[in-house]
C-alpha positions as CSV (number, residue, x, y, z in Angstrom):
1,M,-40.4,64.0,69.8
2,A,-37.6,66.2,68.4
3,P,-39.4,66.8,65.0
4,T,-42.5,67.9,66.9
5,T,-40.5,70.4,69.0
6,T,-38.9,71.8,65.8
7,E,-42.3,72.0,64.1
8,L,-43.8,73.8,67.1
9,A,-40.8,76.2,67.3
10,E,-41.3,77.0,63.6
11,F,-45.0,77.5,64.3
12,Q,-44.3,79.9,67.2
13,R,-41.9,81.9,65.0
14,A,-44.6,82.2,62.4
15,L,-47.1,83.4,65.1
16,T,-44.6,86.0,66.3
17,Q,-44.4,87.3,62.7
18,L,-48.2,87.3,62.5
19,R,-48.4,89.2,65.8
20,A,-46.0,91.9,64.5
21,S,-48.1,92.2,61.3
22,A,-51.3,92.4,63.3
23,G,-49.7,95.2,65.4
24,A,-49.0,97.1,62.2
25,L,-52.6,96.6,61.1
26,R,-53.8,97.8,64.5
27,Q,-51.8,101.0,64.2
28,R,-53.1,101.6,60.7
29,Y,-56.8,100.6,61.2
30,G,-57.2,101.2,64.9
31,D,-59.9,99.1,66.7
32,A,-61.6,97.9,63.5
33,A,-63.7,94.8,63.8
34,A,-61.5,93.0,61.3
35,V,-58.4,93.8,63.5
36,R,-60.2,92.5,66.6
37,R,-61.0,89.2,64.8
38,I,-57.4,88.8,63.7
39,D,-56.3,89.3,67.4
40,N,-58.9,86.7,68.4
41,D,-57.6,84.3,65.8
42,L,-54.1,84.8,67.1
43,E,-55.2,84.1,70.6
44,R,-56.9,80.9,69.5
45,L,-53.7,79.8,67.7
46,D,-51.7,80.4,70.8
47,I,-54.1,78.3,72.8
48,D,-54.0,75.5,70.2
49,A,-50.2,75.6,70.1
50,A,-50.0,75.4,73.9
51,E,-52.2,72.3,73.7
52,L,-49.9,70.7,71.2
53,T,-46.9,71.1,73.5
54,S,-48.4,68.5,75.8
55,A,-49.9,66.3,73.1
56,V,-48.3,63.0,72.0
57,P,-47.8,62.9,68.3
58,V,-49.5,60.1,66.4
59,P,-46.9,57.9,64.6
60,R,-47.4,57.8,60.9
61,R,-48.1,54.4,59.5
62,S,-46.4,53.4,56.2
63,D,-49.7,52.8,54.5
64,D,-50.8,56.4,55.3
65,V,-48.1,57.8,53.1
66,R,-49.9,56.9,49.8
67,D,-53.3,58.3,50.8
68,D,-52.7,61.6,49.1
69,V,-51.4,60.2,45.8
70,V,-53.7,60.7,42.9
71,I,-53.3,58.5,39.9
72,V,-53.7,60.3,36.6
73,P,-54.4,57.9,33.7
74,D,-52.3,58.0,30.5
75,T,-55.4,57.6,28.3
76,P,-56.5,60.7,26.3
77,Y,-59.2,62.9,27.8
78,D,-62.7,62.9,26.4
79,P,-62.6,65.9,23.8
80,S,-66.1,66.9,24.9
81,L,-64.6,68.1,28.2
82,W,-62.9,70.9,26.3
83,R,-65.9,72.0,24.2
84,D,-66.5,75.8,24.3
85,V,-63.3,76.4,26.4
86,D,-60.9,79.2,25.7
87,D,-57.1,78.7,25.9
88,E,-55.8,80.8,28.8
89,G,-53.7,83.7,27.6
90,L,-54.5,83.1,23.9
91,G,-58.1,84.2,23.7
92,G,-61.0,82.4,22.2
93,H,-60.8,79.8,19.5
94,S,-62.6,82.0,17.0
95,R,-59.7,84.5,17.1
96,Y,-57.2,82.3,15.4
């Protein structure tokens, strides 16, 4: 339970910073629709964070750890994938 408490505390600190930034936006833009939506989003995040304080964390299974691993093959890519593609920052192939 200690890591969850730490994670929630970190989340609350981030929310506090967001509230301060939202206050600065409110001073700059007044009661604009976008500012009201940001305030609404912050309120929703507060509600969700409060829910998590009473939730029991789900233990992570060891086989869940590898779900996000993407295997990249060592075989060369099909050259047709790069047909008509410019090299970023170098310009088109016809400029060499």
